[in-house]
MIRO-339208 format. One record per atom (N, C-alpha, C, CB): residue number from 1; atom name; x, y, z. Coordinates in steps of 0.1 Angstrom, whole numbers, plus 5000, padded with zeros to 4 digits. Glycine has a CB too. Layout:
BEGIN
pt num=NUM&atomo=CA&xx=X&yy=Y&zz=Z .
...
***
This chain:
BEGIN
pt num=1&atomo=N&xx=3695&yy=4148&zz=8662 .
pt num=1&atomo=CA&xx=3685&yy=4150&zz=8651 .
pt num=1&atomo=C&xx=3682&yy=4165&zz=8650 .
pt num=1&atomo=CB&xx=3672&yy=4142&zz=8655 .
pt num=2&atomo=N&xx=3681&yy=4169&zz=8637 .
pt num=2&atomo=CA&xx=3678&yy=4183&zz=8635 .
pt num=2&atomo=C&xx=3664&yy=4187&zz=8640 .
pt num=2&atomo=CB&xx=3679&yy=4186&zz=8620 .
pt num=3&atomo=N&xx=3662&yy=4199&zz=8643 .
pt num=3&atomo=CA&xx=3649&yy=4204&zz=8648 .
pt num=3&atomo=C&xx=3642&yy=4211&zz=8636 .
pt num=3&atomo=CB&xx=3651&yy=4215&zz=8659 .
pt num=4&atomo=N&xx=3630&yy=4208&zz=8633 .
pt num=4&atomo=CA&xx=3622&yy=4214&zz=8623 .
pt num=4&atomo=C&xx=3610&yy=4221&zz=8629 .
pt num=4&atomo=CB&xx=3617&yy=4203&zz=8612 .
pt num=5&atomo=N&xx=3606&yy=4233&zz=8623 .
pt num=5&atomo=CA&xx=3595&yy=4241&zz=8628 .
pt num=5&atomo=C&xx=3584&yy=4240&zz=8617 .
pt num=5&atomo=CB&xx=3599&yy=4255&zz=8630 .
pt num=6&atomo=N&xx=3572&yy=4240&zz=8622 .
pt num=6&atomo=CA&xx=3560&yy=4240&zz=8613 .
pt num=6&atomo=C&xx=3551&yy=4252&zz=8616 .
pt num=6&atomo=CB&xx=3552&yy=4226&zz=8615 .
pt num=7&atomo=N&xx=3547&yy=4259&zz=8606 .
pt num=7&atomo=CA&xx=3538&yy=4271&zz=8608 .
pt num=7&atomo=C&xx=3527&yy=4270&zz=8597 .
pt num=7&atomo=CB&xx=3547&yy=4284&zz=8607 .
pt num=8&atomo=N&xx=3516&yy=4275&zz=8601 .
pt num=8&atomo=CA&xx=3505&yy=4277&zz=8591 .
pt num=8&atomo=C&xx=3507&yy=4292&zz=8586 .
pt num=8&atomo=CB&xx=3490&yy=4275&zz=8597 .
pt num=9&atomo=N&xx=3508&yy=4294&zz=8573 .
pt num=9&atomo=CA&xx=3511&yy=4307&zz=8568 .
pt num=9&atomo=C&xx=3502&yy=4311&zz=8556 .
pt num=9&atomo=CB&xx=3526&yy=4308&zz=8563 .
pt num=10&atomo=N&xx=3500&yy=4323&zz=8555 .
pt num=10&atomo=CA&xx=3494&yy=4329&zz=8542 .
pt num=10&atomo=C&xx=3506&yy=4338&zz=8537 .
pt num=10&atomo=CB&xx=3480&yy=4337&zz=8544 .
pt num=11&atomo=N&xx=3504&yy=4351&zz=8538 .
pt num=11&atomo=CA&xx=3515&yy=4360&zz=8534 .
pt num=11&atomo=C&xx=3524&yy=4363&zz=8546 .
pt num=11&atomo=CB&xx=3510&yy=4373&zz=8528 .
pt num=12&atomo=N&xx=3519&yy=4358&zz=8558 .
pt num=12&atomo=CA&xx=3527&yy=4359&zz=8571 .
pt num=12&atomo=C&xx=3524&yy=4347&zz=8579 .
pt num=12&atomo=CB&xx=3524&yy=4373&zz=8578 .
pt num=13&atomo=N&xx=3532&yy=4345&zz=8590 .
pt num=13&atomo=CA&xx=3529&yy=4334&zz=8599 .
pt num=13&atomo=C&xx=3516&yy=4336&zz=8606 .
pt num=13&atomo=CB&xx=3540&yy=4332&zz=8609 .
pt num=14&atomo=N&xx=3507&yy=4326&zz=8606 .
pt num=14&atomo=CA&xx=3494&yy=4327&zz=8613 .
pt num=14&atomo=C&xx=3495&yy=4319&zz=8626 .
pt num=14&atomo=CB&xx=3483&yy=4321&zz=8604 .
pt num=15&atomo=N&xx=3499&yy=4306&zz=8625 .
pt num=15&atomo=CA&xx=3499&yy=4297&zz=8637 .
pt num=15&atomo=C&xx=3513&yy=4290&zz=8637 .
pt num=15&atomo=CB&xx=3488&yy=4287&zz=8636 .
pt num=16&atomo=N&xx=3519&yy=4291&zz=8649 .
pt num=16&atomo=CA&xx=3531&yy=4283&zz=8651 .
pt num=16&atomo=C&xx=3527&yy=4270&zz=8656 .
pt num=16&atomo=CB&xx=3541&yy=4291&zz=8661 .
pt num=17&atomo=N&xx=3529&yy=4260&zz=8647 .
pt num=17&atomo=CA&xx=3524&yy=4246&zz=8651 .
pt num=17&atomo=C&xx=3535&yy=4239&zz=8659 .
pt num=17&atomo=CB&xx=3521&yy=4238&zz=8639 .
pt num=18&atomo=N&xx=3545&yy=4245&zz=8663 .
pt num=18&atomo=CA&xx=3556&yy=4239&zz=8671 .
pt num=18&atomo=C&xx=3567&yy=4233&zz=8663 .
pt num=18&atomo=CB&xx=3550&yy=4228&zz=8679 .
pt num=19&atomo=N&xx=3575&yy=4226&zz=8669 .
pt num=19&atomo=CA&xx=3587&yy=4220&zz=8663 .
pt num=19&atomo=C&xx=3588&yy=4205&zz=8666 .
pt num=19&atomo=CB&xx=3599&yy=4227&zz=8667 .
pt num=20&atomo=N&xx=3597&yy=4198&zz=8659 .
pt num=20&atomo=CA&xx=3599&yy=4184&zz=8662 .
pt num=20&atomo=C&xx=3613&yy=4181&zz=8658 .
pt num=20&atomo=CB&xx=3589&yy=4176&zz=8654 .
pt num=21&atomo=N&xx=3619&yy=4172&zz=8665 .
pt num=21&atomo=CA&xx=3632&yy=4167&zz=8662 .
pt num=21&atomo=C&xx=3630&yy=4155&zz=8653 .
pt num=21&atomo=CB&xx=3641&yy=4162&zz=8674 .
pt num=22&atomo=N&xx=3634&yy=4156&zz=8640 .
pt num=22&atomo=CA&xx=3632&yy=4145&zz=8630 .
pt num=22&atomo=C&xx=3645&yy=4142&zz=8624 .
pt num=22&atomo=CB&xx=3622&yy=4150&zz=8620 .
pt num=23&atomo=N&xx=3645&yy=4130&zz=8618 .
pt num=23&atomo=CA&xx=3658&yy=4124&zz=8612 .
pt num=23&atomo=C&xx=3663&yy=4133&zz=8600 .
pt num=23&atomo=CB&xx=3655&yy=4110&zz=8607 .
pt num=24&atomo=N&xx=3654&yy=4137&zz=8592 .
pt num=24&atomo=CA&xx=3659&yy=4144&zz=8580 .
pt num=24&atomo=C&xx=3648&yy=4152&zz=8573 .
pt num=24&atomo=CB&xx=3665&yy=4134&zz=8569 .
pt num=25&atomo=N&xx=3651&yy=4159&zz=8562 .
pt num=25&atomo=CA&xx=3641&yy=4167&zz=8555 .
pt num=25&atomo=C&xx=3629&yy=4159&zz=8550 .
pt num=25&atomo=CB&xx=3648&yy=4174&zz=8543 .
pt num=26&atomo=N&xx=3631&yy=4147&zz=8545 .
pt num=26&atomo=CA&xx=3621&yy=4139&zz=8540 .
pt num=26&atomo=C&xx=3610&yy=4136&zz=8551 .
pt num=26&atomo=CB&xx=3626&yy=4125&zz=8535 .
pt num=27&atomo=N&xx=3615&yy=4133&zz=8563 .
pt num=27&atomo=CA&xx=3606&yy=4130&zz=8574 .
pt num=27&atomo=C&xx=3598&yy=4143&zz=8578 .
pt num=27&atomo=CB&xx=3614&yy=4125&zz=8587 .
pt num=28&atomo=N&xx=3605&yy=4155&zz=8577 .
pt num=28&atomo=CA&xx=3598&yy=4167&zz=8580 .
pt num=28&atomo=C&xx=3587&yy=4170&zz=8570 .
pt num=28&atomo=CB&xx=3609&yy=4179&zz=8580 .
pt num=29&atomo=N&xx=3590&yy=4167&zz=8557 .
pt num=29&atomo=CA&xx=3580&yy=4169&zz=8546 .
pt num=29&atomo=C&xx=3568&yy=4160&zz=8549 .
pt num=29&atomo=CB&xx=3586&yy=4167&zz=8533 .
pt num=30&atomo=N&xx=3571&yy=4147&zz=8552 .
pt num=30&atomo=CA&xx=3560&yy=4138&zz=8555 .
pt num=30&atomo=C&xx=3552&yy=4143&zz=8567 .
pt num=30&atomo=CB&xx=3566&yy=4124&zz=8559 .
pt num=31&atomo=N&xx=3558&yy=4149&zz=8577 .
pt num=31&atomo=CA&xx=3551&yy=4154&zz=8589 .
pt num=31&atomo=C&xx=3542&yy=4166&zz=8585 .
pt num=31&atomo=CB&xx=3561&yy=4158&zz=8600 .
pt num=32&atomo=N&xx=3548&yy=4174&zz=8576 .
pt num=32&atomo=CA&xx=3540&yy=4186&zz=8571 .
pt num=32&atomo=C&xx=3527&yy=4181&zz=8564 .
pt num=32&atomo=CB&xx=3549&yy=4194&zz=8561 .
pt num=33&atomo=N&xx=3529&yy=4170&zz=8556 .
pt num=33&atomo=CA&xx=3517&yy=4165&zz=8549 .
pt num=33&atomo=C&xx=3506&yy=4161&zz=8559 .
pt num=33&atomo=CB&xx=3521&yy=4154&zz=8540 .
pt num=34&atomo=N&xx=3510&yy=4154&zz=8569 .
pt num=34&atomo=CA&xx=3501&yy=4149&zz=8579 .
pt num=34&atomo=C&xx=3494&yy=4161&zz=8587 .
pt num=34&atomo=CB&xx=3508&yy=4140&zz=8590 .
pt num=35&atomo=N&xx=3502&yy=4171&zz=8590 .
pt num=35&atomo=CA&xx=3497&yy=4183&zz=8596 .
pt num=35&atomo=C&xx=3486&yy=4190&zz=8587 .
pt num=35&atomo=CB&xx=3508&yy=4193&zz=8600 .
pt num=36&atomo=N&xx=3490&yy=4191&zz=8574 .
pt num=36&atomo=CA&xx=3481&yy=4198&zz=8564 .
pt num=36&atomo=C&xx=3468&yy=4190&zz=8563 .
pt num=36&atomo=CB&xx=3488&yy=4199&zz=8551 .
pt num=37&atomo=N&xx=3469&yy=4176&zz=8562 .
pt num=37&atomo=CA&xx=3457&yy=4168&zz=8561 .
pt num=37&atomo=C&xx=3448&yy=4170&zz=8573 .
pt num=37&atomo=CB&xx=3461&yy=4153&zz=8560 .
pt num=38&atomo=N&xx=3453&yy=4170&zz=8585 .
pt num=38&atomo=CA&xx=3445&yy=4173&zz=8597 .
pt num=38&atomo=C&xx=3439&yy=4186&zz=8597 .
pt num=38&atomo=CB&xx=3454&yy=4171&zz=8610 .
pt num=39&atomo=N&xx=3446&yy=4196&zz=8593 .
pt num=39&atomo=CA&xx=3441&yy=4210&zz=8592 .
pt num=39&atomo=C&xx=3429&yy=4211&zz=8583 .
pt num=39&atomo=CB&xx=3452&yy=4220&zz=8588 .
pt num=40&atomo=N&xx=3430&yy=4205&zz=8571 .
pt num=40&atomo=CA&xx=3419&yy=4205&zz=8562 .
pt num=40&atomo=C&xx=3407&yy=4197&zz=8567 .
pt num=40&atomo=CB&xx=3424&yy=4200&zz=8548 .
pt num=41&atomo=N&xx=3409&yy=4186&zz=8573 .
pt num=41&atomo=CA&xx=3398&yy=4178&zz=8579 .
pt num=41&atomo=C&xx=3391&yy=4186&zz=8590 .
pt num=41&atomo=CB&xx=3403&yy=4165&zz=8584 .
pt num=42&atomo=N&xx=3398&yy=4193&zz=8598 .
pt num=42&atomo=CA&xx=3392&yy=4200&zz=8610 .
pt num=42&atomo=C&xx=3387&yy=4213&zz=8606 .
pt num=42&atomo=CB&xx=3402&yy=4201&zz=8621 .
pt num=43&atomo=N&xx=3394&yy=4220&zz=8597 .
pt num=43&atomo=CA&xx=3391&yy=4234&zz=8593 .
pt num=43&atomo=C&xx=3390&yy=4235&zz=8578 .
pt num=43&atomo=CB&xx=3401&yy=4244&zz=8599 .
pt num=44&atomo=N&xx=3380&yy=4229&zz=8572 .
pt num=44&atomo=CA&xx=3379&yy=4229&zz=8557 .
pt num=44&atomo=C&xx=3378&yy=4243&zz=8551 .
pt num=44&atomo=CB&xx=3367&yy=4221&zz=8553 .
pt num=45&atomo=N&xx=3374&yy=4253&zz=8558 .
pt num=45&atomo=CA&xx=3374&yy=4266&zz=8552 .
pt num=45&atomo=C&xx=3387&yy=4272&zz=8549 .
pt num=45&atomo=CB&xx=3366&yy=4275&zz=8562 .
pt num=46&atomo=N&xx=3398&yy=4266&zz=8554 .
pt num=46&atomo=CA&xx=3412&yy=4270&zz=8551 .
pt num=46&atomo=C&xx=3416&yy=4267&zz=8537 .
pt num=46&atomo=CB&xx=3422&yy=4264&zz=8561 .
pt num=47&atomo=N&xx=3409&yy=4257&zz=8531 .
pt num=47&atomo=CA&xx=3413&yy=4253&zz=8517 .
pt num=47&atomo=C&xx=3408&yy=4264&zz=8507 .
pt num=47&atomo=CB&xx=3406&yy=4240&zz=8513 .
pt num=48&atomo=N&xx=3416&yy=4266&zz=8497 .
pt num=48&atomo=CA&xx=3413&yy=4276&zz=8487 .
pt num=48&atomo=C&xx=3414&yy=4290&zz=8492 .
pt num=48&atomo=CB&xx=3399&yy=4274&zz=8481 .
pt num=49&atomo=N&xx=3422&yy=4292&zz=8502 .
pt num=49&atomo=CA&xx=3425&yy=4306&zz=8508 .
pt num=49&atomo=C&xx=3439&yy=4309&zz=8508 .
pt num=49&atomo=CB&xx=3419&yy=4307&zz=8522 .
pt num=50&atomo=N&xx=3447&yy=4301&zz=8500 .
pt num=50&atomo=CA&xx=3462&yy=4303&zz=8499 .
pt num=50&atomo=C&xx=3469&yy=4302&zz=8512 .
pt num=50&atomo=CB&xx=3464&yy=4317&zz=8493 .
pt num=51&atomo=N&xx=3465&yy=4292&zz=8520 .
pt num=51&atomo=CA&xx=3473&yy=4289&zz=8532 .
pt num=51&atomo=C&xx=3482&yy=4277&zz=8529 .
pt num=51&atomo=CB&xx=3463&yy=4285&zz=8544 .
pt num=52&atomo=N&xx=3493&yy=4277&zz=8536 .
pt num=52&atomo=CA&xx=3503&yy=4266&zz=8534 .
pt num=52&atomo=C&xx=3509&yy=4262&zz=8548 .
pt num=52&atomo=CB&xx=3514&yy=4270&zz=8524 .
pt num=53&atomo=N&xx=3514&yy=4250&zz=8549 .
pt num=53&atomo=CA&xx=3522&yy=4246&zz=8560 .
pt num=53&atomo=C&xx=3537&yy=4248&zz=8556 .
pt num=53&atomo=CB&xx=3520&yy=4231&zz=8564 .
pt num=54&atomo=N&xx=3543&yy=4257&zz=8563 .
pt num=54&atomo=CA&xx=3557&yy=4260&zz=8561 .
pt num=54&atomo=C&xx=3566&yy=4252&zz=8570 .
pt num=54&atomo=CB&xx=3560&yy=4276&zz=8562 .
pt num=55&atomo=N&xx=3576&yy=4246&zz=8565 .
pt num=55&atomo=CA&xx=3586&yy=4238&zz=8573 .
pt num=55&atomo=C&xx=3599&yy=4245&zz=8571 .
pt num=55&atomo=CB&xx=3587&yy=4223&zz=8568 .
pt num=56&atomo=N&xx=3605&yy=4248&zz=8583 .
pt num=56&atomo=CA&xx=3619&yy=4254&zz=8583 .
pt num=56&atomo=C&xx=3628&yy=4246&zz=8592 .
pt num=56&atomo=CB&xx=3619&yy=4269&zz=8587 .
pt num=57&atomo=N&xx=3641&yy=4246&zz=8589 .
pt num=57&atomo=CA&xx=3650&yy=4239&zz=8598 .
pt num=57&atomo=C&xx=3655&yy=4248&zz=8609 .
pt num=57&atomo=CB&xx=3662&yy=4233&zz=8590 .
pt num=58&atomo=N&xx=3663&yy=4242&zz=8618 .
pt num=58&atomo=CA&xx=3667&yy=4250&zz=8629 .
pt num=58&atomo=C&xx=3675&yy=4262&zz=8626 .
pt num=58&atomo=CB&xx=3676&yy=4241&zz=8638 .
pt num=59&atomo=N&xx=3680&yy=4263&zz=8614 .
pt num=59&atomo=CA&xx=3688&yy=4275&zz=8609 .
pt num=59&atomo=C&xx=3678&yy=4286&zz=8603 .
pt num=59&atomo=CB&xx=3698&yy=4271&zz=8599 .
pt num=60&atomo=N&xx=3665&yy=4282&zz=8602 .
pt num=60&atomo=CA&xx=3656&yy=4291&zz=8596 .
pt num=60&atomo=C&xx=3654&yy=4290&zz=8581 .
pt num=60&atomo=CB&xx=3659&yy=4305&zz=8599 .
pt num=61&atomo=N&xx=3661&yy=4280&zz=8575 .
pt num=61&atomo=CA&xx=3660&yy=4277&zz=8560 .
pt num=61&atomo=C&xx=3647&yy=4270&zz=8557 .
pt num=61&atomo=CB&xx=3672&yy=4269&zz=8556 .
pt num=62&atomo=N&xx=3641&yy=4275&zz=8547 .
pt num=62&atomo=CA&xx=3628&yy=4268&zz=8542 .
pt num=62&atomo=C&xx=3631&yy=4255&zz=8536 .
pt num=62&atomo=CB&xx=3620&yy=4277&zz=8532 .
pt num=63&atomo=N&xx=3624&yy=4244&zz=8541 .
pt num=63&atomo=CA&xx=3625&yy=4231&zz=8536 .
pt num=63&atomo=C&xx=3614&yy=4228&zz=8526 .
pt num=63&atomo=CB&xx=3625&yy=4221&zz=8548 .
pt num=64&atomo=N&xx=3602&yy=4232&zz=8530 .
pt num=64&atomo=CA&xx=3591&yy=4231&zz=8520 .
pt num=64&atomo=C&xx=3580&yy=4240&zz=8524 .
pt num=64&atomo=CB&xx=3586&yy=4216&zz=8519 .
pt num=65&atomo=N&xx=3571&yy=4242&zz=8515 .
pt num=65&atomo=CA&xx=3559&yy=4250&zz=8517 .
pt num=65&atomo=C&xx=3548&yy=4242&zz=8511 .
pt num=65&atomo=CB&xx=3560&yy=4265&zz=8512 .
pt num=66&atomo=N&xx=3539&yy=4236&zz=8519 .
pt num=66&atomo=CA&xx=3529&yy=4227&zz=8513 .
pt num=66&atomo=C&xx=3515&yy=4234&zz=8513 .
pt num=66&atomo=CB&xx=3528&yy=4214&zz=8522 .
pt num=67&atomo=N&xx=3511&yy=4239&zz=8501 .
pt num=67&atomo=CA&xx=3498&yy=4246&zz=8500 .
pt num=67&atomo=C&xx=3486&yy=4237&zz=8504 .
pt num=67&atomo=CB&xx=3496&yy=4251&zz=8486 .
pt num=68&atomo=N&xx=3477&yy=4242&zz=8512 .
pt num=68&atomo=CA&xx=3465&yy=4234&zz=8515 .
pt num=68&atomo=C&xx=3456&yy=4232&zz=8503 .
pt num=68&atomo=CB&xx=3457&yy=4241&zz=8527 .
pt num=69&atomo=N&xx=3457&yy=4241&zz=8494 .
pt num=69&atomo=CA&xx=3449&yy=4240&zz=8482 .
pt num=69&atomo=C&xx=3451&yy=4227&zz=8473 .
pt num=69&atomo=CB&xx=3451&yy=4252&zz=8473 .
pt num=70&atomo=N&xx=3463&yy=4221&zz=8474 .
pt num=70&atomo=CA&xx=3466&yy=4210&zz=8466 .
pt num=70&atomo=C&xx=3462&yy=4196&zz=8472 .
pt num=70&atomo=CB&xx=3481&yy=4210&zz=8463 .
pt num=71&atomo=N&xx=3457&yy=4197&zz=8484 .
pt num=71&atomo=CA&xx=3453&yy=4184&zz=8491 .
pt num=71&atomo=C&xx=3440&yy=4179&zz=8486 .
pt num=71&atomo=CB&xx=3453&yy=4186&zz=8506 .
pt num=72&atomo=N&xx=3439&yy=4166&zz=8486 .
pt num=72&atomo=CA&xx=3426&yy=4159&zz=8481 .
pt num=72&atomo=C&xx=3419&yy=4154&zz=8493 .
pt num=72&atomo=CB&xx=3429&yy=4148&zz=8471 .
***
C-alpha cells in the first residue's frame, strides 16, 4: 500500500499530522476530510484563516489540499 502524508498548512507546513498506508488516492482524500473535520471541531479558530490539510504521496507529489474554510 502507498504511504500518504498529512500536514496542516498555511503558506508553509504548520503541523505534521503523520502518515498512513492507504489503498489509493481516494482513501487518502477521505482521510484528509476526516482530519479536517476533527481539526475544525477541536480548533474552530483555524477556520477562515486560510489553513488546509495537505496530502502528499510517498514521492512528495501533492494529492489534494483541503481548505478548512470550505467545511460545514
